[in-house]
C-alpha positions as CSV (number, residue, x, y, z in Angstrom):
1,M,99.8,-114.6,32.9
2,K,102.8,-113.4,31.2
3,I,106.6,-113.7,31.3
4,E,107.7,-110.5,33.1
5,H,111.4,-110.8,32.1
6,V,114.3,-113.3,31.4
7,A,117.5,-113.1,33.3
8,L,120.9,-113.8,31.6
9,W,124.2,-113.9,33.5
10,V,127.1,-112.3,31.8
11,N,130.8,-111.5,32.5
12,D,131.0,-108.0,30.9
13,L,127.8,-106.2,31.9
14,E,128.6,-103.1,29.8
15,A,129.5,-104.8,26.7
16,I,126.4,-106.9,26.6
17,K,124.2,-103.9,27.3
18,E,125.8,-102.1,24.4
19,F,125.4,-105.2,22.2
20,Y,121.6,-105.3,22.8
21,Q,121.2,-101.5,22.7
22,T,123.1,-101.3,19.3
23,Y,121.6,-104.1,17.4
24,F,118.2,-104.6,19.0
25,L,117.3,-100.9,20.1
26,A,117.0,-101.9,23.8
27,S,116.8,-99.3,26.6
28,A,118.6,-99.7,29.8
29,N,117.7,-98.5,33.1
30,Q,120.3,-97.3,35.6
31,C,122.8,-100.1,36.6
32,Y,121.8,-101.6,40.0
33,H,124.6,-102.7,42.3
34,N,124.7,-104.4,45.7
35,P,128.1,-103.9,47.2
36,K,127.3,-106.6,49.9
37,T,126.8,-109.3,47.4
38,G,128.8,-108.0,44.4
39,F,125.7,-108.5,42.2
40,S,125.1,-105.8,39.5
41,S,122.2,-105.7,36.8
42,Y,120.5,-103.8,34.1
43,F,117.0,-104.2,32.8
44,L,116.8,-103.9,29.0
45,T,113.4,-103.0,27.6
46,F,112.6,-103.6,24.0
47,A,110.0,-101.9,21.8
48,T,107.4,-104.4,22.4
49,G,107.8,-104.2,26.2
50,A,109.7,-107.4,26.8
51,R,112.5,-107.1,29.2
52,L,115.8,-108.8,29.6
53,E,117.7,-108.6,32.8
54,L,121.6,-108.7,32.4
55,C,123.0,-109.9,35.6
56,H,126.6,-109.9,36.7
57,K,128.6,-111.4,39.7
58,E,132.3,-112.0,40.0
59,N,133.6,-115.5,39.6
60,L,130.5,-117.3,38.2
61,P,131.5,-120.6,36.4
62,K,130.9,-120.5,32.5
63,V,128.5,-123.1,31.2
64,Q,128.5,-124.8,27.8
65,A,125.9,-123.8,25.3
66,E,124.1,-127.1,25.1
67,R,123.1,-128.2,28.3
68,L,119.7,-128.4,30.3
69,G,118.1,-125.0,30.9
70,Y,118.4,-122.0,28.9
71,G,118.7,-122.7,25.0
72,H,118.6,-119.3,23.2
73,L,116.7,-116.0,23.2
74,A,114.5,-115.8,20.2
75,L,114.0,-112.1,19.0
76,S,111.5,-111.2,16.4
77,V,113.0,-108.6,14.2
78,G,110.4,-108.2,11.4
79,G,110.2,-109.8,8.2
80,K,112.7,-112.1,6.2
81,D,114.6,-109.0,5.0
82,A,115.0,-107.7,8.5
83,V,116.4,-111.2,9.6
84,D,118.7,-111.1,6.7
85,E,119.9,-107.6,7.2
86,L,120.4,-108.0,10.9
87,T,122.2,-111.2,10.4
88,Q,124.5,-109.8,7.8
89,R,125.3,-106.6,10.0
90,L,126.2,-109.1,12.9
91,V,128.4,-111.3,10.8
92,A,130.2,-108.2,9.3
93,A,130.7,-107.0,12.9
94,G,132.4,-110.5,13.8
95,Y,129.6,-112.4,15.7
96,P,129.3,-116.1,14.8
97,L,126.7,-117.2,12.7
98,H,125.6,-120.9,13.6
99,S,122.9,-121.4,11.0
100,G,120.6,-119.6,8.6
101,P,119.1,-117.5,7.5
102,R,116.6,-120.3,6.6
103,T,113.3,-121.7,6.9
104,T,112.9,-124.3,9.4
105,G,110.9,-127.6,9.3
106,D,108.4,-126.0,11.6
107,G,108.0,-123.1,9.2
108,Y,110.2,-120.5,11.2
109,Y,112.5,-118.0,9.1
110,E,115.6,-117.6,11.3
111,S,119.2,-117.3,11.8
112,L,121.1,-118.4,15.0
113,M,123.8,-116.2,16.2
114,S,125.8,-115.8,19.2
115,D,126.2,-112.6,21.4
116,P,129.6,-111.4,22.5
117,E,129.7,-114.0,25.3
118,G,128.5,-117.0,23.4
119,N,124.8,-116.8,24.5
120,L,122.5,-118.0,21.5
121,I,120.3,-115.7,19.8
122,E,117.7,-116.7,17.1
123,L,116.6,-113.8,14.9
124,T,113.3,-114.5,13.6
125,T,110.3,-112.9,11.7
126,D,107.2,-111.6,13.4
């Protein structure tokens, strides 16, 4: 068994797609849109084959970052230098850094960032 994909609800589908394409080299399929339900989505595919579905529907309520359910999306970007470099790029572009880069108590080297809509992204080593 494997996780086929993870879905993420977003407000600005195009901006979030651009973020993951720019900083994580994801490739996107054609936008799917169901005019009856107002649902739209992109599937983003990363170099490893992992997939993230970006979903949008008008007027969904915003949820707080710390709650039961989704915690963060961990993306392995290479070694410590890659974590440091991407963290610096994202901070320079104005994205919030919540912690790190650092080695955690359980041995991960990581930094914790937010995407443009405040979803947490953990940048980690392979």
